[in-house]
MDAnalysis code that builds the backbone (N, CA, C; Angstrom):
import MDAnalysis as mda
import numpy as np

u = mda.Universe.empty(453, n_residues=151, atom_resindex=np.repeat(np.arange(151), 3), trajectory=True)
u.add_TopologyAttr("name", ["N", "CA", "C"] * 151)
u.add_TopologyAttr("resid", np.arange(1, 152))
u.add_TopologyAttr("resname", ["MET", "SER", "ILE", "SER", "LEU", "ARG", "GLN", "GLY", "GLY", "LEU", "ALA", "ASP", "LEU", "GLU", "ALA", "VAL", "TYR", "GLN", "LEU", "ASN", "ARG", "GLU", "ASN", "PHE", "SER", "GLU", "TYR", "TRP", "SER", "ARG", "GLU", "SER", "LEU", "PHE", "SER", "ALA", "LEU", "GLU", "SER", "GLY", "TYR", "ASP", "LEU", "LEU", "LEU", "CYS", "GLU", "ALA", "GLU", "CYS", "GLN", "VAL", "VAL", "GLY", "TYR", "LEU", "LEU", "SER", "LEU", "THR", "VAL", "LEU", "ASP", "GLU", "ILE", "GLN", "ILE", "MET", "GLN", "ILE", "ALA", "VAL", "PHE", "SER", "ASP", "TYR", "ARG", "ARG", "GLN", "GLY", "ILE", "ALA", "SER", "ARG", "MET", "THR", "ALA", "ALA", "LEU", "ALA", "GLU", "SER", "LEU", "THR", "ALA", "ALA", "ASP", "HIS", "HIS", "VAL", "CYS", "ALA", "MET", "THR", "LEU", "GLU", "VAL", "ARG", "GLN", "SER", "ASN", "HIS", "ALA", "ALA", "ARG", "LYS", "LEU", "TYR", "ALA", "GLY", "LEU", "ASP", "PHE", "GLU", "GLU", "VAL", "GLY", "TYR", "ARG", "LYS", "LYS", "TYR", "TYR", "ALA", "PRO", "ASP", "ILE", "ASN", "GLY", "ASN", "ARG", "GLU", "ASP", "ALA", "ILE", "LEU", "MET", "THR", "ARG", "TYR", "LEU"])
u.atoms.positions = np.array([
    [76.596, 71.444, -47.019],
    [75.381, 70.728, -46.360],
    [76.254, 71.400, -44.809],
    [75.486, 72.157, -44.115],
    [75.702, 72.652, -42.642],
    [75.408, 71.671, -41.614],
    [76.124, 71.263, -40.936],
    [76.010, 70.045, -39.924],
    [76.127, 70.888, -38.555],
    [75.471, 70.396, -37.651],
    [76.378, 70.804, -36.108],
    [75.800, 69.867, -35.248],
    [76.602, 69.872, -34.038],
    [76.336, 68.696, -33.007],
    [75.775, 69.288, -31.875],
    [75.084, 68.895, -30.998],
    [74.343, 68.771, -29.715],
    [74.220, 68.074, -29.019],
    [74.809, 68.346, -27.572],
    [73.636, 67.277, -26.612],
    [72.692, 67.040, -26.889],
    [71.903, 66.065, -26.865],
    [70.277, 65.696, -26.742],
    [69.745, 65.191, -25.391],
    [68.339, 64.680, -25.206],
    [67.967, 64.595, -24.117],
    [66.713, 64.165, -24.296],
    [65.902, 64.000, -23.377],
    [64.282, 63.541, -23.524],
    [63.472, 64.046, -24.506],
    [63.810, 65.603, -24.944],
    [62.768, 66.302, -25.461],
    [63.374, 65.923, -27.141],
    [64.496, 64.911, -27.448],
    [64.722, 64.363, -28.829],
    [64.465, 63.142, -28.802],
    [63.659, 62.179, -27.518],
    [63.282, 60.630, -28.250],
    [62.472, 60.424, -29.240],
    [61.433, 61.370, -29.565],
    [60.774, 60.791, -31.209],
    [61.931, 60.874, -32.333],
    [62.774, 61.841, -32.465],
    [63.182, 61.887, -33.462],
    [64.354, 60.497, -33.483],
    [64.817, 60.344, -32.358],
    [65.908, 59.353, -31.730],
    [65.548, 58.084, -32.061],
    [63.756, 58.023, -31.598],
    [62.944, 56.324, -31.838],
    [63.077, 56.383, -33.430],
    [62.644, 57.413, -34.250],
    [62.703, 57.394, -35.658],
    [63.512, 56.701, -36.258],
    [64.945, 57.477, -36.127],
    [66.406, 57.385, -36.272],
    [66.629, 55.554, -35.884],
    [66.548, 55.241, -34.856],
    [66.253, 54.124, -34.741],
    [65.931, 52.982, -35.349],
    [64.643, 53.095, -35.623],
    [63.902, 52.480, -36.098],
    [64.445, 52.011, -37.831],
    [64.884, 53.627, -38.612],
    [65.397, 53.149, -39.791],
    [66.860, 52.487, -39.789],
    [67.180, 52.605, -38.749],
    [68.445, 51.909, -38.612],
    [68.853, 50.090, -38.806],
    [68.047, 49.814, -37.533],
    [68.605, 49.106, -36.308],
    [67.214, 47.944, -37.216],
    [67.176, 46.804, -37.624],
    [66.546, 45.532, -37.331],
    [65.990, 45.321, -35.738],
    [66.687, 44.978, -34.959],
    [66.386, 44.890, -33.590],
    [66.298, 46.537, -32.768],
    [65.370, 47.469, -33.407],
    [65.222, 48.813, -32.785],
    [65.030, 48.562, -31.576],
    [64.920, 49.902, -30.418],
    [64.714, 49.940, -28.937],
    [63.455, 50.564, -29.417],
    [62.864, 50.054, -28.130],
    [61.508, 50.675, -27.945],
    [61.340, 51.903, -27.523],
    [60.486, 53.011, -27.572],
    [60.246, 54.279, -27.394],
    [60.630, 53.808, -25.296],
    [60.048, 52.950, -25.222],
    [60.631, 52.894, -23.394],
    [61.745, 52.752, -23.341],
    [62.170, 51.880, -24.106],
    [63.800, 51.514, -23.981],
    [64.748, 52.632, -23.809],
    [64.353, 53.363, -24.909],
    [64.816, 54.918, -25.223],
    [64.970, 55.432, -23.795],
    [63.730, 55.892, -23.687],
    [63.588, 56.962, -22.478],
    [64.119, 56.358, -21.502],
    [63.884, 54.906, -20.575],
    [65.042, 54.680, -19.744],
    [66.293, 54.928, -19.696],
    [66.656, 54.753, -21.111],
    [68.358, 54.807, -21.070],
    [68.392, 56.352, -21.035],
    [68.209, 57.356, -21.632],
    [68.112, 58.636, -21.025],
    [67.787, 58.878, -20.028],
    [67.179, 58.585, -19.432],
    [66.372, 58.605, -17.763],
    [67.583, 58.261, -16.808],
    [68.428, 57.142, -17.373],
    [69.203, 56.284, -16.146],
    [70.723, 56.958, -16.407],
    [71.222, 58.147, -17.196],
    [72.606, 58.290, -17.444],
    [73.075, 58.541, -18.956],
    [72.360, 57.336, -19.789],
    [73.292, 57.629, -21.044],
    [73.170, 59.097, -21.826],
    [74.402, 59.024, -22.543],
    [74.446, 60.309, -23.046],
    [74.388, 59.850, -24.580],
    [73.969, 61.506, -25.045],
    [72.884, 61.593, -26.333],
    [73.431, 62.342, -26.967],
    [74.316, 62.083, -28.200],
    [74.958, 63.569, -29.359],
    [74.027, 63.552, -30.417],
    [74.131, 64.351, -30.675],
    [72.784, 64.418, -31.670],
    [73.602, 65.222, -33.101],
    [73.285, 64.960, -34.329],
    [73.667, 65.647, -35.800],
    [72.548, 66.214, -35.843],
    [72.492, 67.601, -36.361],
    [71.287, 68.079, -37.103],
    [71.996, 68.564, -38.118],
    [70.855, 68.708, -39.658],
    [71.278, 69.268, -40.656],
    [69.781, 70.296, -40.674],
    [69.845, 71.385, -41.282],
    [68.510, 71.839, -41.552],
    [67.475, 72.133, -40.371],
    [67.559, 71.975, -39.656],
    [67.196, 71.861, -38.093],
    [66.501, 70.974, -38.000],
    [66.825, 69.307, -38.681],
    [66.298, 68.066, -38.583],
    [67.715, 67.488, -37.526],
    [67.320, 66.612, -36.838],
    [68.146, 65.372, -36.631],
    [68.521, 64.586, -37.406],
    [69.916, 64.219, -37.685],
    [69.980, 63.574, -39.015],
    [70.740, 62.172, -38.494],
    [71.078, 62.343, -37.349],
    [72.435, 61.159, -36.433],
    [72.342, 61.382, -35.247],
    [72.605, 60.466, -34.634],
    [72.974, 60.213, -33.047],
    [73.760, 59.586, -32.755],
    [74.618, 59.417, -31.298],
    [75.454, 58.661, -30.958],
    [74.702, 58.345, -29.775],
    [74.725, 57.320, -29.213],
    [74.072, 57.074, -27.630],
    [75.445, 56.547, -26.827],
    [75.679, 56.870, -25.883],
    [76.584, 56.147, -24.910],
    [76.214, 55.962, -23.747],
    [77.369, 55.155, -22.987],
    [77.078, 55.108, -21.564],
    [78.645, 55.054, -21.088],
    [78.746, 55.684, -19.723],
    [79.769, 55.551, -19.212],
    [80.156, 55.264, -18.311],
    [80.894, 53.313, -18.577],
    [80.972, 52.412, -17.309],
    [82.355, 52.557, -16.417],
    [82.637, 53.099, -15.216],
    [83.867, 53.588, -14.463],
    [84.839, 54.170, -15.815],
    [85.896, 53.753, -16.023],
    [87.002, 53.997, -16.744],
    [86.366, 54.136, -18.222],
    [85.021, 53.526, -18.807],
    [85.350, 53.568, -20.057],
    [83.364, 53.711, -20.668],
    [83.702, 54.653, -21.994],
    [82.532, 55.107, -22.620],
    [82.055, 53.701, -23.382],
    [81.457, 53.132, -23.293],
    [80.720, 52.313, -24.427],
    [79.237, 52.939, -25.441],
    [79.849, 52.514, -26.569],
    [78.718, 53.462, -27.468],
    [77.732, 52.161, -27.878],
    [76.510, 52.644, -27.596],
    [75.349, 51.508, -27.353],
    [74.905, 52.014, -28.756],
    [74.732, 52.785, -29.574],
    [74.240, 53.191, -31.314],
    [74.988, 54.523, -31.554],
    [75.098, 54.073, -33.124],
    [75.135, 54.989, -34.103],
    [73.927, 54.715, -35.198],
    [73.525, 55.796, -35.267],
    [72.735, 56.039, -36.553],
    [72.933, 57.121, -37.293],
    [72.566, 57.267, -38.241],
    [72.485, 58.155, -39.270],
    [71.064, 58.282, -40.241],
    [70.476, 58.929, -40.224],
    [69.460, 58.804, -41.053],
    [69.811, 58.538, -42.988],
    [68.878, 57.887, -43.537],
    [69.663, 57.655, -44.931],
    [70.194, 58.334, -45.803],
    [69.282, 59.401, -46.173],
    [69.587, 60.611, -46.743],
    [71.367, 61.166, -46.706],
    [71.685, 60.796, -45.195],
    [73.089, 61.658, -45.097],
    [74.046, 60.966, -44.644],
    [73.864, 59.510, -44.836],
    [74.785, 58.698, -44.888],
    [75.975, 58.557, -45.866],
    [77.331, 58.160, -45.076],
    [78.813, 58.305, -46.423],
    [79.127, 60.062, -46.531],
    [78.914, 61.138, -45.103],
    [79.112, 62.131, -45.699],
    [79.969, 62.519, -44.310],
    [80.366, 61.431, -44.066],
    [81.254, 61.964, -42.323],
    [80.753, 61.802, -41.169],
    [79.437, 61.824, -41.139],
    [78.595, 61.943, -39.802],
    [78.629, 61.060, -38.391],
    [78.785, 59.903, -39.160],
    [79.271, 59.034, -37.791],
    [80.617, 59.170, -37.516],
    [81.578, 59.148, -38.488],
    [82.871, 59.722, -37.875],
    [83.052, 61.319, -37.179],
    [82.392, 61.926, -37.254],
    [82.082, 63.427, -36.971],
    [82.043, 63.275, -35.075],
    [80.716, 62.474, -35.161],
    [79.997, 62.430, -33.834],
    [81.636, 61.363, -32.914],
    [81.645, 60.160, -33.439],
    [82.534, 59.697, -32.672],
    [83.825, 60.427, -32.323],
    [84.350, 61.460, -33.424],
    [85.517, 62.267, -33.224],
    [85.500, 62.951, -32.252],
    [84.297, 63.604, -32.083],
    [83.951, 64.568, -30.751],
    [83.527, 64.409, -29.833],
    [82.979, 63.256, -29.764],
    [83.204, 62.361, -28.424],
    [84.352, 62.057, -27.646],
    [85.363, 61.625, -28.463],
    [86.580, 61.400, -28.246],
    [87.001, 62.623, -27.935],
    [87.031, 63.646, -28.399],
    [87.602, 65.003, -28.149],
    [86.997, 65.656, -26.728],
    [85.679, 65.129, -27.028],
    [85.358, 66.260, -25.507],
    [86.155, 65.356, -23.985],
    [86.147, 64.043, -24.267],
    [86.816, 63.216, -23.159],
    [88.187, 63.811, -22.842],
    [88.826, 64.256, -23.900],
    [90.051, 64.386, -23.883],
    [90.428, 65.965, -23.522],
    [89.481, 66.716, -24.028],
    [89.600, 68.122, -23.884],
    [89.225, 68.289, -22.208],
    [88.397, 67.341, -21.689],
    [87.598, 67.233, -20.044],
    [88.855, 66.806, -19.058],
    [89.873, 66.170, -19.850],
    [90.797, 65.437, -19.057],
    [90.259, 64.342, -18.216],
    [89.264, 63.915, -18.432],
    [88.079, 62.959, -18.230],
    [89.472, 61.491, -17.456],
    [88.516, 60.753, -17.027],
    [89.452, 59.805, -16.531],
    [88.683, 58.927, -17.280],
    [88.539, 59.004, -18.426],
    [87.818, 57.644, -19.227],
    [88.988, 57.215, -19.734],
    [89.690, 55.981, -20.438],
    [90.671, 55.755, -20.813],
    [90.760, 54.723, -22.357],
    [89.218, 54.104, -22.371],
    [88.969, 53.640, -23.827],
    [87.472, 53.930, -24.074],
    [86.957, 53.989, -25.321],
    [85.882, 53.612, -25.970],
    [85.597, 52.173, -26.595],
    [84.632, 51.660, -26.443],
    [84.260, 50.324, -26.872],
    [82.910, 50.245, -27.577],
    [82.823, 49.439, -28.370],
    [81.539, 49.350, -29.222],
    [81.411, 47.593, -29.903],
    [80.164, 47.425, -30.167],
    [79.821, 46.087, -30.947],
    [79.612, 46.501, -32.118],
    [80.045, 45.552, -33.142],
    [79.805, 45.744, -34.946],
    [79.547, 44.530, -34.986],
    [78.381, 44.657, -36.396],
    [77.914, 43.008, -36.477],
    [79.198, 42.574, -37.851],
    [79.515, 41.314, -37.739],
    [80.940, 40.654, -38.370],
    [80.673, 40.790, -39.400],
    [79.447, 40.919, -40.316],
    [79.173, 41.233, -41.772],
    [79.098, 42.622, -41.968],
    [79.165, 43.475, -41.243],
    [79.351, 44.852, -41.406],
    [80.484, 45.585, -41.774],
    [80.890, 45.166, -42.701],
    [82.431, 45.538, -42.956],
    [82.666, 47.177, -43.224],
    [81.634, 47.839, -43.713],
    [81.668, 49.399, -43.837],
    [81.936, 49.833, -42.941],
    [81.104, 49.782, -41.823],
    [81.077, 50.021, -40.065],
    [82.622, 49.854, -39.820],
    [83.002, 48.211, -39.688],
    [84.645, 47.973, -39.165],
    [85.690, 49.057, -40.118],
    [85.449, 49.274, -40.838],
    [86.315, 49.772, -41.777],
    [86.192, 51.163, -41.674],
    [85.246, 51.958, -40.992],
    [84.906, 52.747, -40.273],
    [85.611, 53.237, -38.989],
    [85.460, 52.348, -38.268],
    [85.914, 52.457, -36.782],
    [87.464, 52.060, -36.846],
    [87.724, 51.193, -37.696],
    [89.616, 51.283, -37.860],
    [89.768, 52.815, -38.434],
    [89.487, 53.523, -39.106],
    [89.783, 54.669, -39.538],
    [89.817, 55.662, -38.249],
    [89.105, 55.617, -37.190],
    [88.932, 55.922, -36.064],
    [89.712, 56.045, -35.308],
    [90.834, 54.734, -35.067],
    [91.650, 54.288, -34.334],
    [90.982, 53.446, -33.607],
    [89.909, 52.926, -33.788],
    [89.083, 51.941, -32.936],
    [90.206, 50.186, -33.332],
    [90.329, 49.485, -32.553],
    [90.763, 48.233, -32.537],
    [89.885, 46.915, -32.670],
    [90.013, 45.923, -33.113],
    [89.486, 44.499, -33.137],
    [90.004, 44.200, -31.954],
    [89.508, 44.197, -31.074],
    [89.404, 43.234, -29.965],
    [89.483, 41.745, -29.319],
    [88.128, 41.787, -29.719],
    [87.544, 40.346, -29.610],
    [86.355, 40.085, -30.207],
    [85.323, 39.386, -29.726],
    [84.018, 38.973, -30.408],
    [83.016, 38.436, -29.402],
    [82.031, 38.572, -29.703],
    [80.719, 38.207, -28.866],
    [79.778, 37.242, -29.708],
    [80.562, 35.699, -29.563],
    [79.830, 34.648, -30.304],
    [78.376, 35.145, -30.615],
    [77.543, 34.705, -32.074],
    [76.173, 34.454, -31.935],
    [75.527, 35.549, -30.925],
    [76.045, 36.958, -30.954],
    [75.441, 38.002, -30.150],
    [74.060, 38.675, -30.713],
    [73.708, 38.752, -31.810],
    [72.620, 38.956, -32.018],
    [71.793, 38.340, -32.148],
    [70.124, 38.348, -32.905],
    [69.111, 37.767, -32.844],
    [69.472, 37.342, -33.942],
    [68.384, 36.215, -33.797],
    [68.417, 35.345, -35.070],
    [67.903, 35.712, -36.238],
    [68.611, 35.766, -37.212],
    [67.849, 36.275, -38.515],
    [66.781, 35.341, -38.537],
    [66.044, 35.488, -40.158],
    [64.512, 34.558, -40.580],
    [65.258, 33.215, -40.704],
    [66.123, 32.906, -41.006],
    [66.690, 31.579, -41.174],
    [67.591, 30.740, -40.035],
    [67.386, 31.674, -38.733],
    [67.587, 31.085, -37.311],
    [69.030, 31.443, -37.242],
    [69.381, 31.779, -38.499],
    [71.462, 32.255, -37.920],
    [71.523, 33.489, -36.757],
    [72.333, 33.463, -36.465],
    [72.760, 34.439, -34.931],
    [74.044, 34.504, -35.430],
    [74.459, 36.087, -35.502],
    [75.811, 36.551, -35.967],
    [76.647, 37.079, -34.804],
    [77.752, 36.776, -35.356],
    [78.659, 37.393, -33.768],
    [78.656, 38.493, -34.386],
    [79.329, 39.283, -32.918],
    [79.677, 40.770, -32.555],
    [81.226, 40.951, -32.981],
    [81.748, 41.612, -33.278],
    [83.203, 41.807, -33.483],
    [83.362, 43.314, -32.243],
    [83.930, 43.254, -31.041],
    [84.134, 44.369, -30.098],
    [85.276, 44.812, -30.659],
    [85.103, 46.017, -30.673],
    [86.260, 47.286, -30.719],
    [86.580, 48.171, -30.062],
    [87.662, 48.627, -29.792],
    [88.351, 49.321, -28.597],
    [89.086, 50.622, -29.287],
    [88.845, 51.578, -28.737],
    [89.458, 52.711, -29.098],
    [90.180, 53.483, -27.469],
    [91.907, 53.646, -27.802],
    [91.986, 53.923, -26.158],
    [92.516, 55.112, -26.145],
    [92.583, 55.876, -25.421],
    [92.347, 57.610, -25.166],
    [93.863, 57.421, -24.416],
])
């Protein structure tokens, strides 16, 4: 499979929205995604066969990149796409001699696969956000693990 990475923008909003809905129970609305892109969030896309199959949405705040979302179309999971997008983001910061010194993200405490993925990309678990996620159908709220990769 041949995949490529490229910067995304407002023209990619519908594809990102569809991936967002597929990947997250608490997905963002089109309006929220539009607002994020318009206000300066960065969007990295992964394409295969002329189709968007993954994205990484991030925001630079002072000297830190906050990874807001990483999503991969279900048929393309477990093929290294999330790793490749995250690595490309880190490499672009290093190559540009950027002022950014860390990348951070939150992940559900129960999402062991994602935690393992990020640990393999040199992210460290540095804290947690108690009851961060919206309640599930039983009213339980899950903690988020805060992970950081220092550049």
